[in-house]
C-alpha positions as CSV (number, residue, x, y, z in Angstrom):
1,M,93.0,95.5,96.7
2,V,91.7,97.7,99.6
3,L,93.2,101.2,100.7
4,V,95.5,101.1,97.4
5,D,94.7,104.6,97.1
6,T,95.2,106.0,100.5
7,H,98.3,103.9,101.4
8,A,99.6,105.7,98.1
9,D,98.7,109.4,99.2
10,S,100.2,108.5,102.7
11,L,103.6,107.4,100.8
12,K,103.8,110.8,98.7
13,Q,102.8,112.6,101.9
14,D,105.8,111.4,103.7
15,A,108.1,112.0,100.5
16,R,107.3,115.6,100.3
17,Q,107.2,116.1,104.0
18,V,111.0,116.1,104.2
19,L,111.9,118.5,100.9
20,P,113.6,121.3,101.7
21,A,111.1,124.3,101.4
22,G,112.4,125.8,98.2
23,E,111.8,122.6,96.0
24,R,108.0,122.2,97.6
25,T,105.1,124.0,95.9
26,G,103.6,127.0,97.2
27,V,106.0,127.1,100.2
28,G,107.0,130.7,101.3
29,T,106.4,130.3,104.6
30,L,106.9,128.1,107.3
31,T,103.5,127.6,108.1
32,Q,102.0,125.5,111.3
33,D,101.0,122.6,109.1
34,K,104.8,122.3,107.8
35,R,106.2,122.8,111.4
36,L,104.0,119.9,112.4
37,N,105.7,117.8,109.4
38,L,109.1,118.6,110.9
39,L,108.3,117.5,113.9
40,K,107.6,114.4,112.6
41,V,111.1,113.3,112.0
42,L,111.9,114.5,115.5
43,P,110.9,111.5,117.7
44,G,113.0,109.3,115.2
45,L,116.2,111.9,116.3
46,L,115.3,111.5,120.0
47,V,114.9,107.6,120.0
48,S,118.5,107.3,118.3
49,A,119.8,110.3,120.9
50,G,118.5,108.2,123.5
51,F,119.8,105.1,122.7
52,I,123.3,106.4,122.0
53,W,123.1,107.7,125.7
54,W,122.4,105.0,127.2
55,T,124.7,102.9,125.1
56,Y,127.8,105.4,125.4
57,I,127.3,108.1,127.8
58,R,125.6,107.0,130.8
59,V,127.6,105.5,133.5
60,G,126.8,101.6,134.3
61,P,126.6,99.8,137.1
62,N,130.8,99.8,137.4
63,G,130.9,103.1,136.9
64,K,132.7,103.6,133.7
65,R,130.5,105.0,130.9
66,G,129.9,103.0,127.6
67,F,132.7,105.0,125.9
68,D,136.1,104.1,127.1
69,A,139.0,106.4,125.7
70,A,142.0,104.2,126.7
71,T,140.2,101.4,124.2
72,F,139.6,104.0,121.7
73,H,143.1,105.1,121.2
74,Q,144.1,101.5,121.0
75,L,141.6,100.4,118.9
76,H,143.5,99.3,115.3
77,V,143.8,96.8,112.4
78,V,145.6,94.1,113.6
79,A,145.2,91.4,110.7
80,P,144.9,93.7,107.6
81,V,143.5,90.2,105.9
82,W,140.4,89.9,106.9
83,L,139.8,93.6,105.6
84,V,139.4,91.2,102.2
85,G,136.5,89.4,103.7
86,V,134.9,92.3,105.4
87,I,134.8,93.2,101.4
88,A,134.1,90.2,99.9
89,F,131.5,88.7,102.4
90,S,129.4,92.2,101.8
91,V,129.8,92.0,98.2
92,L,128.6,88.2,98.6
93,G,125.8,89.0,100.7
94,Y,124.0,92.1,98.9
95,G,124.8,90.7,95.5
96,T,122.4,87.4,96.7
97,R,119.8,90.1,98.1
98,C,120.0,92.1,94.7
99,Y,119.4,88.1,93.1
100,R,116.8,88.2,95.3
101,S,114.8,91.3,94.5
102,Y,115.6,90.1,90.8
103,A,114.0,86.4,91.4
104,M,110.8,88.4,92.6
105,L,110.4,90.8,89.5
106,R,111.4,88.1,87.2
107,S,108.2,87.5,85.7
108,T,108.1,91.2,84.5
109,G,111.4,90.8,82.4
110,A,113.2,93.2,84.2
111,K,116.9,92.6,83.7
112,F,119.1,91.9,87.0
113,S,121.8,95.0,86.7
114,V,117.8,96.9,86.8
115,C,116.9,95.0,89.6
116,S,120.0,96.0,91.8
117,R,120.8,99.2,90.6
118,V,116.7,99.6,92.2
119,F,117.6,97.7,95.0
120,M,120.7,99.4,96.1
121,T,119.4,103.0,95.6
122,S,116.6,102.4,97.8
123,L,118.9,101.2,100.6
124,A,121.4,104.2,100.2
125,A,118.4,106.6,100.1
126,N,116.8,104.6,103.4
127,N,120.7,105.7,105.2
128,V,120.6,109.0,104.5
129,L,116.8,110.2,103.8
130,P,114.1,110.0,106.9
131,L,110.3,108.4,106.6
132,R,112.2,105.3,104.6
133,I,111.9,107.5,101.0
134,G,114.7,104.7,99.2
135,D,111.5,102.5,99.4
136,V,108.9,105.2,98.3
137,M,111.3,106.0,95.6
138,R,111.3,102.2,94.8
139,I,108.0,101.7,94.8
140,F,106.5,104.6,92.6
141,T,109.8,106.3,91.1
142,Y,111.6,103.3,90.0
143,A,108.5,101.0,89.4
144,A,108.7,101.3,85.8
145,D,112.3,100.9,85.5
146,V,111.6,97.2,86.4
147,N,108.6,96.8,84.0
148,A,106.1,96.9,86.8
149,T,103.1,98.5,88.6
150,P,104.0,100.6,91.7
151,S,101.2,98.1,94.1
152,T,103.3,95.1,92.2
153,V,106.6,96.6,93.9
154,L,105.2,97.5,97.3
155,S,104.1,93.8,97.3
156,T,107.9,92.6,96.9
157,V,109.4,95.0,99.5
158,I,106.9,93.9,101.6
159,L,107.5,90.4,101.1
160,E,111.1,91.1,101.5
161,K,110.2,92.6,104.9
162,L,108.9,89.3,105.9
163,L,111.4,87.4,104.6
164,D,114.5,89.0,106.3
165,V,112.4,89.2,109.8
166,F,111.8,85.7,109.5
167,S,115.6,84.6,108.5
168,L,117.1,86.9,111.2
169,A,114.4,85.6,113.9
170,V,115.8,82.1,113.2
171,L,119.3,83.0,113.4
172,F,118.5,85.2,117.2
173,A,117.0,82.3,118.5
174,G,119.2,79.3,117.4
175,T,122.0,81.6,118.7
176,L,120.5,82.2,121.6
177,H,120.9,78.3,123.3
178,F,125.0,79.6,123.2
179,G,126.4,82.1,125.4
180,G,125.4,83.7,128.8
181,G,123.1,86.5,130.1
182,V,119.7,85.1,128.7
183,S,117.1,83.9,130.8
184,G,115.1,81.0,130.4
185,H,111.9,83.0,129.8
186,M,113.3,85.2,126.9
187,Q,114.5,81.7,125.5
188,T,110.8,80.5,124.9
189,L,109.7,83.6,123.8
190,T,112.1,83.5,121.3
191,E,111.0,80.0,120.2
192,A,107.7,80.6,120.5
193,G,107.9,83.6,117.9
194,M,110.1,81.8,115.5
195,A,107.6,79.0,115.4
196,V,104.8,81.0,114.8
197,S,106.7,82.6,112.1
198,T,107.9,79.4,111.0
199,V,104.3,77.6,110.6
200,G,103.0,82.1,109.3
201,L,105.4,81.5,106.4
202,L,105.0,78.2,105.6
203,V,100.7,78.7,105.3
204,M,102.1,81.1,103.1
205,V,104.0,79.3,100.9
206,F,101.7,76.4,100.5
207,G,98.8,77.7,101.1
208,A,98.7,81.3,99.3
209,R,95.4,80.2,97.5
210,A,93.4,79.3,100.5
211,I,94.9,82.9,102.6
212,E,93.5,85.0,100.6
213,P,89.7,84.6,100.9
214,L,90.3,84.1,104.7
215,L,92.1,87.4,104.9
216,E,89.4,89.3,103.5
217,K,87.0,87.6,105.9
218,I,89.0,88.4,108.6
219,F,89.1,91.8,108.1
220,A,85.8,92.2,106.3
221,G,84.3,93.5,109.8
222,T,86.9,96.2,110.3
223,Q,86.5,100.0,110.0
224,N,90.0,100.8,111.4
225,K,92.3,102.5,109.0
226,L,95.5,100.6,110.5
227,L,93.9,97.1,110.0
228,K,92.9,97.8,106.5
229,K,96.3,99.3,105.7
230,L,97.7,95.2,107.7
231,E,95.2,93.7,105.3
232,H,96.2,95.8,102.1
233,W,100.1,94.4,103.1
234,L,99.5,90.9,103.9
235,L,97.3,90.5,100.6
236,L,99.8,91.9,98.7
237,A,102.8,90.4,100.5
238,V,101.0,86.6,99.8
239,D,99.5,87.7,96.2
240,C,103.2,88.1,95.7
241,M,103.9,84.7,96.6
242,R,101.1,83.1,94.6
243,Q,102.5,84.5,91.6
244,I,105.8,83.7,92.0
245,G,104.8,79.6,93.2
246,I,106.0,77.5,95.4
247,V,109.1,76.4,94.2
248,G,110.1,79.8,93.6
249,S,108.9,81.3,97.3
250,L,111.0,78.1,98.8
251,M,114.4,79.5,97.1
252,L,113.1,82.7,98.5
253,V,113.8,81.3,101.4
254,V,116.7,79.8,100.7
255,Y,118.7,83.3,99.1
256,S,117.4,85.1,102.4
257,F,119.2,82.6,104.8
258,I,122.1,82.7,102.3
259,A,122.0,86.4,102.0
260,W,122.3,87.0,105.7
261,A,125.0,84.3,106.2
262,F,127.1,86.1,103.9
263,E,126.8,89.0,106.5
264,C,127.3,87.0,109.5
265,F,130.5,86.2,107.8
266,M,131.2,90.1,107.4
267,Y,130.7,90.5,111.0
268,V,133.3,87.7,111.9
269,A,135.7,88.8,109.6
270,M,135.5,92.5,111.1
271,A,135.9,91.1,114.2
272,K,139.2,89.2,113.8
273,S,140.7,92.5,111.8
274,I,140.5,94.7,115.1
275,G,141.4,91.5,117.3
276,L,138.1,91.5,119.6
277,Q,137.8,88.5,121.0
278,S,134.5,86.7,121.9
279,D,133.1,83.2,121.4
280,A,132.5,81.8,117.6
281,I,128.3,82.4,117.7
282,G,129.0,86.7,119.0
283,P,129.5,88.0,115.3
284,W,126.4,85.4,114.3
285,Q,123.9,87.0,116.9
286,A,125.3,90.1,116.7
287,T,123.9,90.1,113.1
288,A,120.5,89.4,114.3
289,E,120.0,91.4,116.7
290,A,121.3,94.4,115.3
291,N,119.5,94.2,112.1
292,L,116.5,93.4,114.0
293,S,116.8,96.7,115.7
294,F,115.7,98.3,112.4
295,L,112.1,97.4,113.6
296,I,112.3,100.1,116.1
297,P,111.9,103.7,114.4
298,S,114.6,105.5,114.9
299,S,117.0,108.5,112.8
300,P,118.1,107.4,108.8
301,G,120.3,104.1,109.1
302,G,119.1,103.2,112.6
303,I,121.8,104.9,114.3
304,G,121.7,104.2,118.1
305,P,119.5,101.1,118.2
306,F,122.0,99.1,116.3
307,E,124.8,99.8,118.4
308,L,123.0,99.0,121.9
309,A,121.9,95.5,120.1
310,C,125.1,94.9,118.7
311,K,127.5,95.8,121.5
312,D,124.8,93.7,123.9
313,A,125.2,90.5,121.6
314,M,128.9,90.8,121.7
315,T,129.3,90.9,125.2
316,R,127.0,88.2,126.0
317,H,129.3,86.1,124.5
318,G,132.5,87.4,125.5
319,A,133.7,90.5,124.2
320,S,134.4,93.2,126.5
321,A,131.8,95.8,127.0
322,E,134.8,98.4,125.8
323,A,135.7,97.1,122.6
324,A,132.1,95.5,121.6
325,A,131.2,99.3,122.3
326,L,133.4,100.4,119.3
327,Y,133.1,97.6,117.4
328,A,129.4,98.1,116.7
329,P,129.7,101.8,115.4
330,L,132.4,100.5,113.3
331,V,130.6,97.7,111.7
332,H,127.7,100.3,111.4
333,L,129.8,103.1,109.6
334,W,131.2,100.1,106.9
335,L,127.7,99.3,106.0
336,I,126.4,103.2,105.7
337,V,129.6,104.1,104.2
338,A,129.2,101.3,102.0
339,I,125.9,100.9,100.8
340,T,125.4,104.6,100.2
341,A,128.8,104.7,98.3
342,V,127.7,101.9,95.9
343,G,124.1,103.0,95.5
344,G,124.9,106.1,95.1
345,G,127.1,105.7,92.8
346,M,124.5,103.4,90.6
347,F,121.5,106.3,91.1
348,F,124.4,108.9,89.6
349,A,125.9,106.3,86.9
350,H,121.9,105.7,85.7
351,R,121.1,109.6,85.8
352,L,124.5,110.6,83.9
353,H,123.5,107.6,81.5
354,Q,119.8,108.5,81.3
355,A,121.2,112.8,80.6
356,R,118.3,113.4,83.3
357,R,119.0,117.0,85.2
358,E,116.4,117.3,87.3
359,P,117.4,117.4,90.7
360,L,116.2,114.2,93.3
361,L,114.1,115.8,95.1
362,K,112.0,117.5,92.6
363,E,111.5,113.8,91.7
364,I,110.0,113.0,94.3
365,E,107.5,115.4,93.8
366,T,106.3,114.2,90.8
367,L,105.5,111.2,92.8
368,P,101.5,109.8,91.5
369,D,98.7,110.6,93.7
370,T,97.5,106.9,93.3
371,L,98.6,103.5,92.5
372,P,97.0,101.9,88.8
């Protein structure tokens, strides 16, 4: 596969860039190169700060800021029983995503418990570390745990992202037909994008064998590194679907929709628990819009874009801007804390079981330079 070694080098370099100075080989002083590496993290933090300012600090056309102190003091749980739903639907949603990860790797003989641990650990790491280090660890450090090569795990990660974006795009396009504040032009663009995504996914499912040589032919004449990397990622995803088969690939689509439906119910339960008033579609569109906002490069956990997208969707469907501005970080805080706690717990339990004492950040230093 093209540019496999180059991609591996890039991932390892990104992983090392976030290590503390004392845990990197040959690091004694802050050289110019190291300063540049640290600056790579800065744009994401600035993006998050900009979104937070726009959502909560900026004075809007109504003369008010996004954060309203009076609404904050009035915020409380009005229906505790719905908190059970928040927990239950979160478990069901991420449990389904764990099973989807297991289904992708079933041919390697990996156990469901192992696939779940690796998946949740990577999500937890992505929440607290920059540069998507969780995905890097999943591809390199934990590939052996699921009896697979790093390139195989990379193909499942890419396919997983494609399935999530497709599912959320369908959900977002469907919910745009309800509520207000959406122009016909935006609806048309969204539906066109959804149609293209649907056709692309169907072609990948039913014509994986035919796509592979076609993609190689399309990218054959280019020497652009970004296009070559895109070719590499697409070929890995297509190869993964080809190995899984048509029935297996269709089931992955089904699992994806089920997982995001459970997450939608979690958003509904959270709104019910604090008495947030909106129409029935609001939490569903908030789920799609907020999670699609992770496509915007920002700080770990997607802080900033998530809050603005979630607030925007809820206000579009009848919620007050002040209440929606508090609902968004409440949902986000729950997701970050719950995922990080569960994934971190699985990580430390496994390390204790394996009697491993090497610090996590030192494990990153051992990442291989090339893929097999």
